[in-house]
N, C-alpha and C positions, 0 to 999 in steps of 0.2 A: 446909578448902580444899584440903588435900592430896590428897584422895581425889578431889575435882573436878577438880584439875589434872591427875591421873594419867589420867583418862578424856577429855581434851581431844581432840575429834575431829580436830584441826587438827594433831596430832603426825604429824610426816613419817614414813612407812613405808618400810622398805627393800624395793627390788624384786630379786627373786631371779631368776636365769635358770632356765629351765625345760630339764630334761633327760628323755630318754626311754630306757627299757630294754624291749626285746622279747626275752623269754627265759622259761626255765622257772621254775617254782616249786619251792623246796626246802623240804620239810616239816620238816626239822632247823635251818634256820634260819642255815645257813653258807655257803651258796652261791646262785646262781641270782638270782631277782628280790630275794630278802631280802637278799642281800650286796650287791647293786647299790643298793638303796633306803638300806641303812646307809651305804655309801659316801657317796652323795649328801648325805645328812643331814650327816654328818661334815664335808663340804667345802663346805657352805653353798650347796648349789644345791637347786631343787624338783624332787624326782623324781616322774616319771609312769611307768606300765607298761601293756605289752600282754602277758599272759600266754600264751605259745605252748603249753605243756603243763603238766600238774600231775605231780610225781613223789612217789612214797613213798619217802623216803631219810633217813639220818641220816649221821654222819661216817664210818660203816664201810660202808655198802653203799647201793646203790639197789635196792629191791625192787619197785618198780613204776612204769610210766610210762604216762600217759593224755593223748594230744594233745588240744588244742582244736580246733574246727573251723577251717578256713582262713577261713570268713567270719566266725567271732567274732573271730578275730585281726585281720582287716581292720577291723572296726567299732571295735574298741578304739583302734586306731592312727588312725583318722578321728576319733573323739571327741577324743582328745588334741589332734591337729592343728587341730581346728574352734575351739577356745577357748584352748589352751595351747600355742601354737607352739614347740616345743623348739629350743633353741639347739644342741643337739648330741643325737645319738642313738647308742645302741649296740645290737647284737643279741648274743645268747648263744645258749641251746640252743633250736634251732628244729625238730629233730626229724625232720619229714617235708619231702619235696619240695613238696607242695602248699603248706604254710606258707612255705618258702622262696621259692617263686613268688609267692605273695600279698605278701610284704614286698618282694621286688623289682619287682613290678608297682606297687606303691604309690610307691616311690621312684623309679621311672624317670618317673613323672607329676609327683611332687613332690620335687624333688631336696633332700636335707637339706643344711644347711650344714657340718655335719661328721657322718660315719657311722664309727663304729668296730665293726669286725665280730670278735668272738671266736668263732673257728669251732669251737664246742664240738663235739667228736666222739666222745670216749671219756673216762669218768670215770676218777678216779685209781684207783678200785677195779676198773676194767676193763669196765665196764657200757658197751655201746654206745648213744650218746647222739644219733647222727646217721645216719640210714639211708643206704646206698651211693649210691642215686639221688638223695639229698637233698645228698649232698657234691658230686656233678657239678653240680647246680643251683646251689649255693652258689658255686662255683668260676666257672661260666661266666656266672652272672646277678648274683650280689650282690657279689662282690669287684671288678669293674669299676666299682662304683657307690661303693666303700668310699673313705674318707679315709685308713684305716690298717686292718690286719688283725694279730691279735696271736696267733699260733699258739704252742702249747707245742712241746716237742721232738718229740712223737708226732706232733702235726698237721702241724708242718713237714716232717717226713719224708715225709708224704702228698702235701703241697704240692709239696715240692721234687723228690719222686720219687727220692730216694736216702737212704742211711742217713746220719746226722748224730751225730759222735762227737768232735768238736772244736770250739774257737771259730772255726776258718777254715772249718769245715763250716756254722757258723752264718751267717758273713758269706756264703757262697755262697749258702744258702738265701734270705736276705734280698734278694740281688740277683736270684735266679732268680724268686721270686715276685713281686717289683716288676716286672720286665721282663715277665713273663707276664700280669699282671692290672692293671698300671699304678697300682697304690695303695702308699701307705706301708706299711711292714712293721717289725713288732716281733717277733723271733723270741726266745722265752724259753728260755733254756738252763739253767734251774734243775735239771733232770734230768740233766744231763751228769754221766758216771760220774767219781769220783776227783778231783772238782772241789771245792776249798775255797771257791771264791767261786761265787755265783749270778750268772751273766754272761748278759746278754741284748744283743742288736744289733739297732739301730734304723737304717733306710735308707728314704730317700724319694726317691732318685733323684739327689739333689744332695749330701746329706751323710750320714755315718755316725757313729753314736754307739755307744760300747761302755759299758754300763751294768754295774757289777759291785757286789756288796755281800757280806759275809760270810755263807756258807751256813749257815742255822739247822738245826742236827742235833736230831733227836728231837723235833721239833715238827710237828704236824699242819698240812699245806698245803692242806686243804680249804677251797674258795672262794677261793684266791689268784688264779687267772686271773679270775674275775668281778670280784673287787675291784679288780685291776691294770687292768683295761680300763674299769671304771666310774670310776676315779680319773683315767684320761687323758681320758674323755669329760667329767667334770666340769670338768677344767682347761681344756679347749678351750672349754667353754661360759662359763668365767670371762674368756676373752679372751686366754689364753696361746697362743702359736704352738704348732703340734703337738710339735716337738722339745722345747720347754720343758715342754709338759704331760706328756710321756713321761718326762723326767727327773725332774719333780717327783713323778710317780705312783710312780716307782721307789723313791724315798724313802719315800713313803706306805707302799706295801706292805711294803717292808723292815721299818719300825717297827711295823706291824701283826702282823708274823709275830714278830719279836724279842720283842715285848712281849704275845704272846698269852695269852689269860686261860683259865681252867680252868671248863669248864661240864660238870657231871655227870663222866664219866669221860674226858673229851675236851677237847683245847685247842681254842680258837675265836680266830680273828682279833680283835684289839683295834683297832677302827676308830677309837676315841677316841683311842689313841695314835698312830695314823697322822696324825690331824688335825694335830698339832703340826709334823709336818714338811713340810706343804704350806702356804705362808703365801700365801694368796689374797687377803689384804685390805691 
């Protein structure tokens, strides 16, 4: 009888929100599409993906990049939206202008409920991940469609057009980017020199949040930008207001970093540990 009851077709199933990531694949499993999907799973949302490019990389270096065709990227996005309409979407590494334009074309016609843009431009190891003409397309076409953009310190320098060396500089950058492109901004200051805290500034035109956490020394931060923006996207899909999703995602990424796990000779983000910090139910 127990076995029959367990297979009862009338048992109510939980409905999970759908989220979409449009980004690059990381063969090392620590960043990109792989990090996004791991984050989505940890936070209880159904992850879908459109792969913009394939990379040959590991935690130490990116050794090769092969972009998908713009048509294939478009077809992946269309396939997801046709049957699994996302409650929130994020973009990561888009690589080329043609892909950026393709993504922008789609979202100009089908405005997403939430669009989080992680403007992946340069890897931690220094590899160029977004071509110069693609940066211009991202700024002029994609950011005006975004709910939130999440630049790290190096990316914020490009978007704000000035060096950033202090928390006040982060505040300036957040306001400058918001005023220019009209979207919410999360400037991530984890690479500020001589700082004992990993400080981020959120600004949406109405309110500002200063988010801080103890800086994790001697811990690999490969994939943190992808994971952070994916956690924000998941939080929005679960119904949190943007500022709350950002604050909860800060807790998530902090725990994932501080409780990182060892894989081979490298530390990897602990997505399961991060889960406990984001109470979604």
